[in-house]
N, C-alpha and C positions, 0 to 999 in steps of 0.2 A: 563912760567916765572912769577915771582911775582913782584909786584910794591912796591916802598917805599913811604909810605904816611906820611905826616906831620899832626898829629892829630889836627883837629880844624883849620888848617891853610888854607884849601881850595886850596892847591897846592900839586903837586906831581912831581916826577922825572921819566924821561923816563928810563925804565929798560935796554935799549940798550946803549944809549949815555949819559945818565945822565942829559939831558936837563930839566930844570925846566919849568913846565907848570901848567895851571889851572887844578883843580881836575876833572872838567867835560870834559876836552879835551880827545877825543877818539884816535886821531892820533898825534904822535910827529911831530911838525913843522920842526924839525931839520933833523931827519932820516927817518921819515915815519913809525916808529914802532907803531903798534896798541896797545893801553892799554885796559882796560876793561877785568878784570881777569876772568869773567865767561866763556868766550870762551876758554881761556887757560886751565882752570880747566876741562871744558868739554872734550877738546882735550886730556888732561892727563888721564882722566878716560877711554876714549875710547882706548887709547894706552894700559893701564893696562889690560883692559878686553880682548883685542886682544892677548896680550902676554900670559895671563892666559889660554885662549882658545887654543892657539897654543900648549902650554905646556901640556895641558890635552890630546889633540889629539896625541901628540908625545908619551904620556905614554900608550895609548891604546894597541899598539902592545906588549909592555913589560908586561902589566897586562894580556894580552891574553896568552903570553908564560908562565908566572908564574901559571896561572890557569890551563893550559894544563899539567903542571908538577905536580901541587899539587892535582888536582882532582882525577886522577887515584890512587895516593898514599893514599888519604883519603878513597876512595872506597875499596881499597885493605885492608886497616887497619880495616875497618868495617867488611869485610868478615872474616878476621882472628879472630877478636874478637867474632863474632857469632859462628864460628866453635869451638873456644875454649870453649864457653859456652855449646855447644852441647856435646863436649867431657867430660866436667865436669858432665853433666847430665847422660852421659853413665856410668861414674865411680860411680855415686850415685846409679844407677840401679845395677851395679855390686856388690857394697857393700851390697845392700839389698838382692840380691839373694844368695850371699855367707853367709850372716848372717842367712838367711832362712835355707840353707843347714846344717849349724852347728847345728841348733835346730831340724833337720829332718833327721838325720843319713846320711848325704851326698846327700840327694835327693833335687833336685831343684824344684821350684814352676812350676806346670803344667799350671797355668792360672794366669792372672793378676787380682786377686780377693782381697778382703779386707785383708786377711791374708798376702798376698804378699805385699800389700801397707802398712801394719802395720810396716814393716821393714824400711820404709822411715823415715827420720828425723821428729820427733814430734809424731810418731805413738806409739801405745802401743800394743804389741803382745798379743794375736793374733787377736783382734777384732776392734782395732781403727786405721784407716788409718792415715798415716803421711801426710806431705805436699808435693803435687806434684811439680816437678820442673817447671821452667818457660821456655817456648820455646822462644829463643832469636829472632826468626824471626817474631813471632806473638804477643809476650809479654803476652801470655796466659799460665795459669798453665795447664800442660798436663801430663798424665800418659803415660808410654810406651805402644806401641801397640804390639799385638801378631805377631810374624814373623814366617817364615817357613824355616829357614836355617836348614839344616840337616848335612852339611859337613863344618866344620869350615875352614879346609885347603883350600878347593875349593873356599869358599866365600872370603877368604883373597887374592886370586890371582888376582882379578879384581875389579875395582871400577866403572864398567860400569853399575851397578844396579841402580835402582831409588828408592827413599824414600823421603817422604814429607820433606820440609824444616824445620829443627829443631826437627824433630820427632826422638824419640828413640824407637828402635825396639828390643824386647826381644823374642828369640826363645829358647824353651826348646828342648834338644836333647836326645833322648832315645838311650842308648847304650846297653851293655850286659843285657840279660834277660828283655829287654824292660823297663828298669828303667830310670827315668829322672836324669841321673848322669852327664850331661853336658849342656852347654847353649852357645848361641851366642848373643852378643849385638852389634847392629850397629846404626849409626846415620845419619840423612839426612842433607846435606849442601845446599849451594846455587843452585838454579835451579833444585832442587829435585835429586841432585846427592849424592850418598853414600859418606860419608867423607872418604878421602883417608888416607893411613898410611904414613910411612916415605917415601916410594916410591909413587909418585902421581898416578901411574898406579895400585896400590894395594889398597884394602879396609882395613879400620881400624875395626877389629872385636875383641871385648873383650870376653874372654872365659877362662875356666879353662884348656883349651888344649893349 
């Protein structure tokens, strides 16, 4: 409670019963109400602190529930974004090998050499390599690695294979007359799993087949 003071008068009124008394009086002679505002203010501050603390404790379970809901969604969104980046890198590799084949009578590159890299964005064929794509898991620029896929249909049937996170793999496939007339491109997702296709149990394999 607050007190009503008469400035300069040296008197005050009891906040409970209105009894007039001297300013230095600590206890109302009429009703026994203690004056002295400092104790009242301290009591008020303590009450406010307790109420705030109780409110914060009550909010903790709610915050925990919200975090439990939001965290998996956030992690899932990150994984999808990284997989999308790997798929984009796979398509960049596919454009490069198809462009190479156009200039080489339908034959695909046998190795990931400078001539192959020159078909990447920024390159100048046949001697200046372009810009390697960025691995979304490592944030490092990385060229595709050489793979050993020989059967596109079989490789698409299962996503149980392993491949480094964010890695793009290029395999040249020799068909009739042992000519490099086909290829397979795969990508690595989280935990070194091959990125799956539309069906989670199948692998995403880019090819001309």
